[in-house]
N, C-alpha and C positions, 0 to 999 in steps of 0.2 A: 373519549378518543379511542379508536380501536387499535389493537396491537399491529405493528408493521412487521410482517413477516413474508419472506419469500418461500413459497411451498417447497419443503423438502431440501432447500439448499442453503438457507441463511445460516444455520448452525454450522454447516460444513464450511461455508464461505468465511464465516467469522473465525473459525478455528484455523483454517488455512491461511487466512490473511494475517491473523495474529501470530501465528507460530511457524508459518511456512519457511520464511528465510532463516529464522533462528535455528530451527531444527536442520535445515538443509546445510548450514555451516558445520553442524556438529557431526553430520554423517560423513563417512569417507567414501570417496568414489570407488565403484566397483572396478576390479582388475580387468584390463582389456582382454577380451577373448581372442584366442588365436584364429586367424583367418586361414582357410585352406589355401594351398599353393595355387597360384593363378598362372595361366598360360600367358607368357609374355608375347605381345605382339611386336612386330618389327618397329623400331623407333622411327618417328616421322623425321624427314630431313629438317635440318635447323633452318629456322627463318630469321630474318633480320628484324622482324617486328617484336616490339617489347611486349611482354605479356600484359594483359589488362590488369590494372590494379585491383586488388581485392577490396571488397566493400569494407570501409573502416568500421570496426565493431564499436558500437556505442558503449562506453563504459558506464557502469552505474555511478550515481553520485557518491563521493567519498562520505562515509558515515564515521563519525569519531567513535573511538572505542568506548568512551563514557556513554554516548547515546545508545550504542548497541547493547552495552551491559544493562543500562536502565530499561531498555525496551524488553530485554530478555527477563529482567526481574518482574516487569508488568505481565508479561506472558506467563510466567510461572504463577503469579497470584491469579491470573485469569483461569489458568488450568485448575487451580484449586477452588474455583467458583467464589473467590474473594474479589467480586467485581468492584466494590468500593475502593479497595486498595489498588487494583489494576488501574482504575481510572485516575486515582490520585497520583499514581506514577506517571501515567501517559500524559495527562493534561499539561504539566510544566514542559514536557518535551515538545509540545506543539509549537513553542516559541522557536524551536530550531528550524521548523518548516519542512521536516521530512515527511514526504507524501504518505509513507507507509503508516507512520504514526498518526497523521491526520486522518487517514482513512479508517483506522482501528477506532479512534475516538468517535468519529461519525457513526460507526456500527454500534458502538456501545450506547450512544444517545438514541439512535433509531430504535433499538430494542429495549431500551429502559434498563439497561445493566449498570449498576452502580449509581444510579440516579432514582429519585422517588417515582418518576413516571416518564413515559416516552416524551422526548423533546424533539420534535421533527424540525423545528426552526434551527436549533443547534446542530442537529444532524445534517441538514441541508448545507449549513455553513461549513462544516468540516469536510464534507464531501466535495463541495465546490472548490475550496482551497486546495484540497488534495488533488483534484483533477487539474487545477492550474499549475501546480508544482511538480506533477509527475512527469518524469523524463521517459519512462518506459510507456509506449503506446498502449500496451495491455492494461497497465495500472491506471493510466488516464481514462481509458474507455470503461473500466470497471467502476471507477469513482463517478464518472459521468452517468452511468446507468443507475447507480444507487442514489445520486443526487436527484435524477429525474423521477425515480419511483417515490422517493420521499416528498418531492415537489407536488406530486399528485394529491398528497394528504393535506397540503397547505391551503389556507384561504389566501386570497390576494393580499390582504394586509399582513399575514404571516410571511408570505413570500417576500414582500417588500422589506419586512424586518430582517429576514434572513440575508437578503442581498445587501442591506445596510451594514450588517454585521461582517460580511465578507469584505466589504470596502474598508471597514475600520480595522481589520486585522493586518498586522505587519510582522514578519518574522524578526527574530532577534538579529541585530546587526553586529558582526564581529569586526572590530576595528583593526585588530592585530593579526589577521589571518593573511 
């Protein structure tokens, strides 16, 4: 089976996907820059129309602090090229159903990181589940793109197996939330 790589971008995508949000939270926002004084135009006469409601910003799904801490611990292991440890940390987190965790596990399976050989059936499974659970359209599209690329490497029997594994997967249910 040949290695599954996206020319020039897979390593960067894996690094950004694994570490992007963890590092983004650590960074402090830049101080706002002063704007030059603007010439004030005369105010428009008041109207009786109500202003159009602003588009409701979609909030990202709440992530428990424990999940975020474990994800960061896995990212640290990944940074240190200890892929087996990173995968052993992230695999149990897949039960939570977080799309980012699912996507990263899919990348590790697609690239054979932390496992004996590339496992495209498992990679397809995790990308498909990630795409189904992602709330952000960009994350969904990214997972779908990776799922489709991995799907090209699968035989029809392997694809059927991967889809059966997707149907068999269920996130952990929280009764007391």
